[in-house]
C-alpha positions in Angstrom: -51.3 50.3 34.6 -47.7 49.5 33.5 -45.2 52.2 34.6 -42.1 53.2 32.7 -39.4 55.0 34.6 -38.1 57.0 31.7 -34.8 59.0 31.5 -34.5 61.5 28.7 -32.2 60.6 25.8 -31.8 57.1 27.0 -32.4 53.4 26.3 -35.8 53.7 27.8 -37.0 55.2 24.5 -36.9 51.6 23.2 -39.4 50.5 25.8 -41.8 53.3 24.9 -41.5 52.3 21.3 -42.2 48.7 22.1 -45.3 49.6 24.1 -46.6 51.8 21.4 -46.1 49.0 18.8 -47.9 46.5 21.2 -50.7 48.9 22.0 -50.2 48.4 25.7 -51.4 51.3 28.0 -48.7 52.8 30.2 -47.8 55.8 32.3 -44.4 57.5 32.5 -42.4 58.7 35.5 -39.9 61.1 34.1 -36.3 61.7 35.0 -33.8 64.2 33.6 -30.1 63.7 33.2 -27.7 65.6 35.4 -25.1 67.9 34.0 -22.7 65.0 34.1 -25.2 63.2 31.7 -25.7 60.6 34.4 -29.2 59.6 35.7 -30.4 61.3 38.9 -30.0 59.6 42.2 -33.7 59.3 42.6 -33.8 56.4 40.2 -32.1 54.3 42.8 -35.3 54.4 44.8 -36.8 52.4 42.0 -33.9 50.0 41.3 -30.6 49.7 43.1 -28.6 50.3 39.9 -30.2 53.7 39.4 -30.4 53.1 35.6 -33.2 53.5 33.1 -35.3 51.9 31.8 -37.1 50.3 34.7 -40.6 49.0 34.3 -43.2 48.2 36.9 -45.9 45.8 36.0 -48.2 43.8 38.2 -45.9 44.2 41.2 -42.8 43.2 39.1 -39.8 45.5 38.9 -38.0 44.9 35.6 -34.6 46.3 34.5 -32.3 45.9 31.5 -33.7 46.8 28.0 -33.3 43.4 26.5 -34.9 41.6 29.4 -37.8 44.1 29.4 -38.4 43.8 25.7 -38.4 40.0 26.0 -40.9 40.2 28.9 -43.2 42.6 26.9 -43.1 40.3 23.9 -43.8 37.2 25.9 -46.6 38.9 28.0 -48.3 41.2 25.5 -47.7 39.7 22.1 -49.9 36.6 22.0 -50.0 36.6 18.2 -46.1 36.6 18.1 -46.1 39.6 15.8 -42.7 40.8 17.2 -40.8 37.5 17.5 -40.2 35.4 14.3 -41.0 31.7 14.5 -38.9 30.2 11.8 -35.6 28.7 13.0 -33.1 30.9 11.1 -35.0 34.1 11.8 -35.5 33.1 15.5 -31.7 32.7 15.8 -31.1 36.0 14.1 -33.6 37.6 16.6 -31.8 36.2 19.6 -28.4 37.2 18.2 -29.4 40.9 17.7 -31.1 41.1 21.1 -27.8 40.2 22.7 -25.4 41.8 20.2 -26.8 45.3 20.7 -25.6 45.7 24.3 -23.0 42.8 24.5 -20.8 43.8 21.5 -21.8 47.0 19.8 -22.8 49.4 22.6 -19.6 49.0 24.8 -17.5 50.3 21.9 -19.8 53.2 21.2 -19.9 54.1 24.9 -16.1 54.0 25.0 -16.1 56.4 22.0 -18.4 58.8 23.9 -16.2 58.7 27.0 -13.0 59.2 25.1 -14.5 62.2 23.3 -15.5 63.7 26.6 -12.0 63.7 28.0 -11.2 67.1 26.6 -14.4 68.8 27.8 -16.1 69.8 31.0 -16.5 68.4 33.7 -13.0 67.1 33.1 -10.7 69.6 35.0 -9.3 72.3 32.6 -5.7 71.5 33.4 -5.9 68.0 32.1 -8.2 68.4 29.1 -5.3 68.7 26.6 -3.9 65.4 27.9 -7.4 63.9 27.7 -7.7 65.0 24.0 -4.4 63.4 23.2 -5.3 60.2 25.0 -8.7 60.1 23.2 -7.0 60.6 19.8 -4.5 57.8 20.5 -7.2 55.3 21.6 -9.4 56.2 18.6 -6.5 55.7 16.1 -5.2 52.5 17.7 -8.5 50.8 18.6 -11.8 52.5 18.4 -11.9 53.6 14.8 -11.2 50.1 13.5 -13.6 48.5 15.9 -16.5 50.8 15.0 -15.9 50.5 11.3 -15.8 46.7 11.6 -19.2 46.7 13.4 -20.7 49.2 11.0 -19.7 47.1 7.9 -21.0 43.9 9.5 -24.4 45.5 10.2 -24.5 47.2 6.8 -23.9 43.8 5.1 -26.6 42.1 7.2 -29.2 44.8 6.3 -28.4 44.4 2.6 -30.2 41.1 2.7 -33.4 42.1 4.6 -35.5 45.0 5.6 -35.4 44.3 9.4 -32.8 42.6 11.6 -34.6 39.3 12.0 -36.2 39.1 8.6 -38.9 41.0 6.6 -41.0 42.0 9.6 -40.2 44.4 12.5 -39.3 42.5 15.7 -38.1 43.3 19.2 -34.6 42.8 17.8 -35.0 46.0 15.8 -36.3 47.8 18.8 -33.3 46.6 20.8 -30.9 47.6 18.1 -32.4 51.1 17.7 -30.4 52.8 20.4 -26.9 51.5 19.3 -27.6 52.1 15.6 -28.7 55.7 16.2 -25.6 56.1 18.4 -23.4 54.6 15.7 -24.7 56.9 13.0 -24.2 59.9 15.4 -20.8 59.0 16.7 -19.2 56.6 14.2 -18.0 59.3 11.7 -18.9 57.0 8.8 -20.8 58.2 5.8 -21.2 55.3 3.4 -23.9 53.3 5.2 -27.0 53.3 2.9 -28.6 50.2 4.3 -28.2 51.4 7.9 -29.6 54.8 7.1 -32.5 53.3 5.1 -33.3 51.1 8.2 -33.2 54.2 10.4 -35.6 56.0 8.0 -38.0 53.0 8.1 -37.9 53.2 11.9 -38.6 56.9 12.0 -41.6 56.5 9.6 -43.4 54.1 11.9 -46.4 55.7 13.6 -45.5 53.9 16.9 -42.0 55.3 16.8 -43.4 58.8 16.3 -45.9 58.4 19.2 -43.0 57.2 21.4 -41.1 60.3 20.6 -44.1 62.5 21.5 -44.4 60.6 24.8 -40.7 60.4 25.7 -39.4 63.6 24.3 -36.7 64.5 21.7 -34.4 61.6 20.9 -31.2 63.1 19.5 -28.1 61.3 20.8 -25.0 63.3 21.2 -22.4 62.7 18.4 -18.7 62.8 18.3 
């Protein structure tokens, strides 16, 4: 049986969702974040990077969310339900699969790191400096970058229900983690298309089953 090495509150929630949509049986090996919010060292026994998700299937060890989702689609989706076949939609599909981690997530991660500079485990004596640094970086760079990404995605979703067209695809599953993080950390209110997409995701039975399997999915905000 396929095995998912699942870290709570992490990108591996996407893999559980994908497997539930595909109807593929799986088992979970669970890991809890440390106080630092990092993955435990035990994950390095599975993959040298010590990151989640990692999937074991038929003797293969698979890492990286996008690569795992592509593998699952290619291996367990013979009817191509989760990958569009028309040229334009296929290009959109490929774009969002790469955009999620290549462009959007680095900015959101930087936002999370900056907002952590004034809190434990940062030493008490330099937290005030950390807060000032975070405020400066946010004003000079992050706020504008996040708003730019949010408006871009909002405009794209004004034209369609899902990222690669009118049907859910692996592109939506890949985008779920950064979109949830964007809505939690971006500080932006006027994003009706993004919020409607999030609601459609949360209404899917497969998403709900994945939450039951993986545990609460409530990304920390700003």
